[in-house]
C-alpha positions as CSV (number, residue, x, y, z in Angstrom):
1,M,107.6,102.4,69.3
2,S,108.1,98.6,69.1
3,I,105.4,96.0,69.8
4,L,106.1,93.4,72.5
5,K,105.3,89.8,71.5
6,I,105.4,87.7,74.7
7,P,104.4,84.1,74.4
8,T,101.8,83.1,77.0
9,A,101.0,79.6,78.3
10,K,97.5,78.5,77.6
11,I,96.7,78.2,81.3
12,F,97.4,81.9,81.8
13,E,95.4,83.2,78.8
14,P,92.2,84.0,80.8
15,L,94.4,86.3,83.0
16,L,95.0,88.5,79.9
17,Q,91.4,89.7,80.0
18,P,90.9,93.2,81.6
19,A,90.3,93.0,85.4
20,R,91.1,95.4,88.3
21,Y,92.6,92.6,90.4
22,K,94.3,89.4,89.3
23,G,95.6,86.6,91.4
24,V,96.4,82.9,91.1
25,Y,97.6,80.3,93.5
26,G,99.4,77.0,92.9
27,G,102.6,75.0,93.5
28,R,106.2,76.0,93.2
29,G,107.6,76.2,89.7
30,S,104.3,76.7,88.0
31,G,105.3,80.0,86.3
32,K,103.0,82.3,88.3
33,S,105.7,84.9,89.1
34,H,107.2,84.8,85.6
35,F,103.8,85.3,84.0
36,F,102.8,88.2,86.2
37,G,106.3,89.7,86.0
38,E,106.1,89.8,82.2
39,L,102.5,91.0,82.3
40,L,103.4,93.9,84.7
41,V,106.4,95.0,82.5
42,E,104.2,94.8,79.4
43,T,101.5,96.9,81.1
44,C,103.9,99.5,82.4
45,Q,105.4,99.9,78.9
46,A,102.0,100.1,77.2
47,E,100.1,102.2,79.8
48,R,102.4,105.0,80.8
49,G,102.3,106.1,84.4
50,T,101.1,102.7,85.7
51,L,101.3,102.3,89.5
52,A,101.7,98.8,90.9
53,V,102.4,97.0,94.2
54,C,104.0,93.5,94.1
55,I,102.9,91.6,97.2
56,R,104.2,88.4,98.6
57,E,102.4,86.7,101.6
58,A,105.6,86.3,103.6
59,Q,108.2,88.9,102.7
60,R,110.4,90.6,105.3
61,T,113.1,92.0,102.9
62,L,113.4,93.0,99.3
63,A,115.7,89.9,98.8
64,Q,112.5,87.8,99.3
65,S,110.5,89.9,96.8
66,S,109.8,89.6,93.1
67,K,111.9,92.7,92.4
68,R,114.9,90.8,91.0
69,L,112.6,88.7,88.7
70,I,111.0,91.9,87.3
71,E,114.3,93.5,86.8
72,G,115.3,90.4,84.8
73,K,112.1,90.6,82.7
74,I,112.9,94.2,81.9
75,A,116.4,93.3,80.8
76,S,115.3,90.2,78.8
77,L,112.6,92.2,76.9
78,G,115.1,94.9,76.1
79,L,113.2,97.7,77.9
80,G,116.0,98.9,80.2
81,H,116.0,102.3,78.7
82,G,112.4,103.2,79.9
83,F,112.7,101.9,83.5
84,K,114.8,103.2,86.3
85,L,115.9,100.6,88.9
86,F,116.4,101.7,92.5
87,S,117.2,99.6,95.6
88,D,113.6,99.6,96.9
89,K,111.4,100.4,93.8
90,I,111.3,100.6,90.0
91,E,110.2,103.7,88.2
92,T,108.3,103.0,85.0
93,P,107.8,105.0,81.8
94,G,105.5,108.0,82.3
95,D,106.3,108.6,86.0
96,G,104.8,105.2,87.0
97,L,106.1,103.2,90.0
98,I,106.4,99.6,91.2
99,I,106.8,99.0,94.9
100,F,107.3,95.8,96.8
101,R,105.6,94.7,100.1
102,G,105.1,91.7,102.3
103,L,101.5,91.0,103.2
104,Q,101.8,89.6,106.7
105,Y,104.6,91.8,108.0
106,D,103.2,95.1,106.7
107,A,99.6,94.2,107.5
108,G,100.7,93.6,111.2
109,K,102.6,96.9,111.3
110,C,99.6,98.7,109.7
111,R,97.2,97.3,112.3
112,L,99.5,98.3,115.1
113,M,99.8,101.9,113.8
114,M,96.0,102.1,113.5
115,K,95.5,100.9,117.0
116,E,98.1,103.3,118.4
117,Q,96.3,106.1,116.5
118,D,92.9,105.0,118.0
119,A,94.4,104.8,121.5
120,V,95.6,108.4,121.2
121,T,92.4,109.9,119.9
122,A,89.8,108.0,122.0
123,K,90.6,107.5,125.7
124,P,88.1,105.1,127.2
125,M,86.3,106.0,130.4
126,P,86.9,103.5,133.3
127,P,83.8,101.4,134.1
128,V,81.6,102.4,137.0
129,Q,82.5,100.4,140.1
130,R,80.8,100.0,143.5
131,P,82.9,101.0,146.5
132,G,84.7,98.0,148.0
133,M,84.3,95.7,145.0
134,A,87.3,94.2,143.3
135,R,87.8,95.1,139.6
136,R,86.9,92.3,137.2
137,G,89.5,91.4,134.6
138,E,92.4,93.4,136.2
139,G,94.8,90.4,135.6
140,E,93.7,90.2,131.9
141,Q,94.4,93.9,131.5
142,K,97.9,93.4,132.8
143,D,98.4,90.5,130.3
144,L,97.1,92.7,127.5
145,R,99.5,95.5,128.4
146,T,102.4,93.2,128.7
147,L,101.7,91.5,125.3
148,S,101.1,94.9,123.7
149,A,104.4,96.3,125.0
150,R,106.3,93.2,123.8
151,L,104.7,93.4,120.4
152,S,105.6,97.1,120.1
153,S,109.2,96.5,120.9
154,S,109.7,93.3,118.9
155,G,107.3,93.7,115.9
156,D,107.3,89.9,115.8
157,L,104.4,88.1,114.2
158,K,104.3,85.6,117.1
159,D,103.8,88.4,119.6
160,A,101.0,89.8,117.3
161,V,99.3,86.4,117.2
162,A,99.5,86.0,121.0
163,L,98.0,89.4,121.6
164,Y,95.2,88.7,119.0
165,Q,94.4,85.4,120.7
166,V,94.1,87.0,124.2
167,K,91.8,89.8,122.8
168,R,89.7,87.3,120.9
169,A,89.3,85.1,124.0
170,R,88.1,88.2,126.0
171,R,85.4,88.9,123.4
172,D,84.0,85.3,123.5
């Protein structure tokens, strides 16, 4: 087994220390993706069976992900024999796996699925109402249902934000 010798910029050296979660922020072209790509490939090679998720804040497709960069790092480090490249994931040595997700898009979808599950399991009882009295908030309920239906059909982030704002306004 060969030993990888990957040069690391001094600014990234603190990130080489063991930690469960690692993250950085900064401007474009600062080398963040390249550092983490090499670190991930090195970790997957050294620790067989590593499971990893590569997350970008705004990623709707794999073309916007870091997958291509990691594939390039695997090739440049000469480790192509231990990794299996697929269209949506990378299998690593020792039955490990790297997957790629977008934070905003997937988080919105996840929230919607959780709310749909809650709606199925817990059906709220209607509020007690005196005879002859108009229901309060009936127009707001209609707006919520309309926005919810629009979000379910489109899956658009703008629709999710609109629905969130109406719900938040009702709480205040």
